[in-house]
C-alpha positions as CSV (number, residue, x, y, z in Angstrom):
1,M,135.3,62.9,122.3
2,L,132.9,60.0,121.8
3,L,132.6,60.7,118.1
4,K,136.4,61.0,117.7
5,Q,136.8,57.6,119.3
6,G,134.4,56.1,116.7
7,Y,131.3,55.8,118.8
8,S,127.9,56.4,117.2
9,V,126.2,58.9,119.4
10,R,122.5,59.5,119.8
11,A,121.8,62.6,122.0
12,M,118.3,63.0,123.5
13,I,117.3,66.7,123.4
14,R,114.3,68.6,124.7
15,P,111.0,67.7,123.0
16,G,109.9,70.5,120.6
17,K,113.4,71.2,119.5
18,S,114.4,70.1,116.0
19,T,118.1,70.5,116.6
20,D,120.6,71.7,119.2
21,K,123.3,73.7,117.6
22,R,125.7,73.0,120.5
23,L,126.0,69.4,119.4
24,P,128.6,68.5,116.8
25,K,127.9,67.1,113.3
26,G,127.7,63.3,113.3
27,C,125.7,63.3,116.5
28,E,122.1,62.0,115.9
29,Q,119.6,64.2,117.8
30,V,116.4,62.7,119.2
31,P,113.7,64.9,120.7
32,V,112.2,63.1,123.7
33,S,110.8,63.9,127.1
34,L,112.8,62.7,130.1
35,T,109.8,60.8,131.4
36,D,108.6,59.2,128.2
37,V,109.3,55.6,129.1
38,D,107.9,54.1,125.9
39,K,110.1,56.2,123.6
40,L,113.1,55.9,125.9
41,T,112.7,52.1,125.8
42,G,112.9,52.1,122.0
43,I,116.1,54.3,122.2
44,V,117.7,52.1,124.8
45,A,116.9,48.9,122.8
46,E,119.1,50.3,120.0
47,S,121.9,51.4,122.3
48,S,125.0,49.7,123.7
49,A,125.3,52.1,126.7
50,V,123.4,55.0,128.3
51,I,125.0,58.1,129.8
52,Y,122.5,60.1,131.8
53,C,123.7,63.6,132.1
54,A,120.4,65.5,132.3
55,G,120.2,67.6,135.5
56,S,118.7,70.7,137.1
57,V,120.9,72.9,139.3
58,R,118.6,76.0,139.7
59,G,115.4,76.2,141.5
60,S,113.4,77.7,144.4
61,K,111.7,74.6,145.6
62,A,112.2,70.8,145.6
63,T,109.9,70.2,142.7
64,D,112.1,72.4,140.4
65,F,114.8,69.7,140.6
66,A,112.6,66.6,140.5
67,T,112.0,66.1,136.8
68,A,115.6,65.9,135.7
69,N,117.3,64.6,138.9
70,I,114.7,62.1,140.1
71,R,111.8,61.3,137.7
72,G,114.1,61.3,134.6
73,V,116.4,58.8,136.3
74,E,113.4,56.6,137.2
75,A,112.1,56.7,133.7
76,M,115.4,55.7,132.3
77,L,115.7,52.8,134.7
78,D,112.2,51.7,133.7
79,A,113.2,51.9,130.1
80,L,116.3,49.8,130.7
81,E,114.1,47.1,132.4
82,S,111.5,47.3,129.6
83,S,114.1,47.0,126.8
84,G,115.1,43.5,128.0
85,K,118.7,44.3,127.3
86,A,121.5,44.5,129.8
87,V,122.5,48.0,128.7
88,P,125.0,49.6,131.1
89,M,124.0,53.0,132.4
90,L,126.3,55.7,133.7
91,S,124.6,58.5,135.7
92,L,126.3,61.8,136.3
93,S,125.2,62.7,139.8
94,S,126.9,65.3,142.0
95,L,129.2,65.4,145.0
96,A,126.3,67.2,146.7
97,A,124.5,63.9,146.9
98,S,126.9,62.8,149.7
99,R,125.1,65.4,151.9
100,P,121.4,65.2,151.0
101,D,120.2,67.2,154.0
102,I,121.8,70.5,153.1
103,S,119.7,71.5,150.1
104,D,116.8,70.6,147.8
105,Y,119.4,70.1,145.0
106,A,121.5,67.7,147.1
107,R,118.4,65.8,148.2
108,S,117.3,65.4,144.6
109,K,120.6,64.0,143.5
110,F,120.7,61.6,146.4
111,E,117.1,60.4,145.6
112,G,118.1,59.8,142.0
113,E,121.0,57.7,143.2
114,Q,118.8,55.8,145.6
115,L,116.5,54.8,142.6
116,M,119.6,53.2,141.0
117,Q,120.7,51.5,144.2
118,D,117.2,49.9,144.3
119,K,117.8,48.2,141.0
120,P,120.6,45.7,141.6
121,A,119.6,43.7,138.6
122,L,120.6,46.5,136.2
123,P,124.2,47.3,135.2
124,W,124.7,50.9,136.5
125,T,127.5,53.1,137.7
126,I,127.3,56.6,139.3
127,L,129.9,59.4,139.0
128,R,129.8,62.2,141.5
129,P,131.9,65.1,140.0
130,P,132.6,68.2,142.1
131,A,132.3,71.7,140.6
132,V,132.9,71.2,136.8
133,Y,134.3,74.1,134.7
134,G,135.5,74.7,131.2
135,P,134.1,75.7,127.7
136,G,130.4,76.0,127.8
137,D,130.1,76.4,131.5
138,R,127.7,79.1,132.9
139,E,127.8,78.5,136.6
140,M,131.5,78.5,137.5
141,L,132.5,80.9,134.7
142,P,131.4,84.2,136.4
143,I,133.3,83.2,139.5
144,L,136.5,82.4,137.6
145,K,136.2,85.6,135.5
146,M,136.0,87.6,138.6
147,I,139.1,85.9,140.0
148,R,140.9,86.4,136.7
149,T,140.3,90.2,137.0
150,G,141.8,90.1,140.5
151,L,138.9,89.8,142.9
152,L,138.5,86.6,144.8
153,A,135.1,86.8,146.6
154,H,134.3,83.5,148.4
155,A,131.5,82.4,150.7
156,G,133.1,79.4,152.5
157,P,135.3,79.2,155.5
158,A,138.9,80.6,155.3
159,D,140.3,77.1,155.4
160,Q,137.7,75.5,153.0
161,R,139.0,72.9,150.6
162,L,137.4,72.2,147.3
163,S,137.9,69.6,144.6
164,L,137.4,70.7,141.0
165,L,137.2,69.0,137.6
166,H,137.7,70.2,134.0
167,V,135.0,69.2,131.6
168,D,137.5,67.5,129.3
169,D,138.6,65.2,132.1
170,L,135.0,64.4,132.9
171,A,134.4,63.5,129.3
172,S,137.6,61.3,129.3
173,A,136.3,59.6,132.5
174,I,133.1,58.7,130.7
175,L,135.2,57.2,127.9
176,S,137.2,55.2,130.4
177,W,134.0,53.9,131.9
178,L,132.7,52.8,128.5
179,S,135.8,50.7,128.1
180,A,135.3,48.8,131.3
181,P,131.6,49.1,132.6
182,K,131.7,45.7,134.2
183,N,134.7,46.7,136.4
184,C,132.5,49.6,137.7
185,L,129.3,47.7,138.2
186,H,127.1,49.1,141.0
187,K,129.8,51.5,142.2
188,T,129.7,55.2,143.0
189,Y,132.8,57.3,142.4
190,A,133.6,60.8,143.4
191,I,136.3,62.0,141.0
192,D,138.3,65.2,140.6
193,D,141.4,66.7,138.8
194,G,143.8,64.7,141.0
195,R,144.9,67.5,143.4
196,S,145.3,65.7,146.7
197,G,143.3,67.4,149.5
198,G,141.6,69.8,147.0
199,Y,142.3,73.5,146.5
200,S,142.4,76.2,149.2
201,W,141.0,79.6,148.1
202,E,144.6,80.9,148.0
203,A,145.5,78.1,145.6
204,I,142.5,78.9,143.4
205,G,143.5,82.6,143.4
206,E,147.0,81.7,142.4
207,A,145.9,79.4,139.6
208,V,143.2,81.6,138.0
209,S,144.5,85.1,138.5
210,E,148.2,84.3,137.8
211,G,149.0,85.4,141.4
212,K,147.5,88.9,141.4
213,Y,144.2,89.0,143.4
214,L,142.4,90.5,146.3
215,K,140.7,88.0,148.7
216,L,137.3,89.1,149.9
217,P,135.4,86.8,152.3
218,L,131.6,87.1,152.0
219,P,129.8,87.1,155.4
220,Q,127.3,84.3,155.8
221,F,124.5,86.5,157.0
222,M,124.9,88.7,153.9
223,L,124.6,85.6,151.7
224,E,121.6,84.4,153.6
225,V,119.8,87.7,153.3
226,T,120.6,87.9,149.6
227,A,119.4,84.3,149.0
228,R,116.1,84.9,150.8
229,A,115.5,88.0,148.8
230,N,116.4,86.2,145.6
231,L,113.9,83.5,146.5
232,L,111.1,86.0,147.0
233,I,111.9,87.8,143.8
234,S,112.1,84.6,141.8
235,S,108.7,83.5,143.1
236,L,107.2,86.8,141.9
237,L,108.9,86.9,138.5
238,G,108.8,83.1,137.8
239,Y,112.5,82.3,137.2
240,A,114.7,79.6,138.6
241,P,117.3,81.2,141.0
242,M,120.8,79.9,141.5
243,L,121.5,81.6,144.9
244,T,119.0,80.2,147.5
245,P,119.2,79.3,151.2
246,G,120.0,75.8,150.2
247,K,122.8,76.9,147.9
248,V,124.3,79.0,150.7
249,Q,124.5,75.8,152.8
250,E,126.4,74.1,149.9
251,L,128.7,77.1,149.6
252,I,129.7,77.2,153.3
253,Q,130.5,73.5,153.8
254,P,134.0,73.0,155.2
255,D,135.1,70.9,152.2
256,W,133.9,69.2,149.1
257,L,136.6,66.5,148.3
258,C,137.0,63.6,146.0
259,D,139.4,60.6,145.7
260,N,140.2,59.1,142.3
261,N,141.9,56.0,143.5
262,E,139.1,53.5,143.2
263,F,137.9,54.7,139.8
264,T,141.4,54.8,138.4
265,N,142.0,51.2,139.6
266,D,138.7,50.0,138.0
267,S,138.8,52.0,134.7
268,G,142.4,53.1,134.2
269,W,141.3,56.8,134.0
270,K,143.6,59.6,135.2
271,P,142.9,63.3,134.9
272,S,145.2,65.5,132.9
273,I,144.1,69.1,133.5
274,D,144.7,70.9,136.8
275,L,143.2,74.3,137.6
276,T,146.2,76.3,136.3
277,Q,146.1,74.6,133.0
278,G,142.3,74.7,132.8
279,A,142.2,78.5,133.6
280,E,144.9,79.1,131.0
281,Q,142.9,77.2,128.3
282,L,139.7,79.0,129.4
283,F,141.0,82.5,129.2
284,K,143.7,82.2,126.5
285,P,141.4,83.2,123.6
286,A,140.3,86.4,125.3
287,R,143.8,87.3,126.1
288,N,145.0,86.8,122.5
289,T,142.4,89.1,121.1
290,S,143.0,91.9,123.6
């Protein structure tokens, strides 16, 4: 979207990688460590805005989230200060940061935000998206695929309400911020697809499965046992798990809700893709080839 709007885009990729094939042509790729302040300073000095979207969502302990969600943010803020330029920075945080005590992930996102709050002289903005889905997604996609086949297994309370956001709308929100960063100075916004009060599980089932699904509540104790087993196995095999005791606490919250009003007033942004449309786009290619 940035390239189509005429922006010159410089994407920072993991050090040691020559190119990232997921990025489109026309996007300059710069290998750099998230904590390399000296190199980041040079990059920032040649930029008109910074979008920080690095993040870790999987891990068995707090340190697994720290590099991307905390130390990387700190390094970028240091680079902004060292550059001597008032370059606006947008950080993609998470709605989980609003409840830092429930998981290591939520705490890491909250601490990253606090680092920005402690820099009032820098021009920053924070976006807190809810669960984001769409092309390229790996976390939400298995859940949506299961619902599409007719099985809606959920961990939260029966009356749980959830805000969602399609990745295209998140990208358009970033574009809207770029057009008016001064209006969004030092503000934190929780944005979603515009569905007032979020989605119930019934509404999610209707939107994704086209109305044909079996609802299967997952007992909390079963999730907790599975999460603890996953934690143990991951420590033995050395992988970063998704389902952990902290993630269970995130899943069973009574709601995760956003409100677009302030961000819309400040930037003019409005979402355009609800879950029914998003699911249709996501699954349409598979249906056409079957």
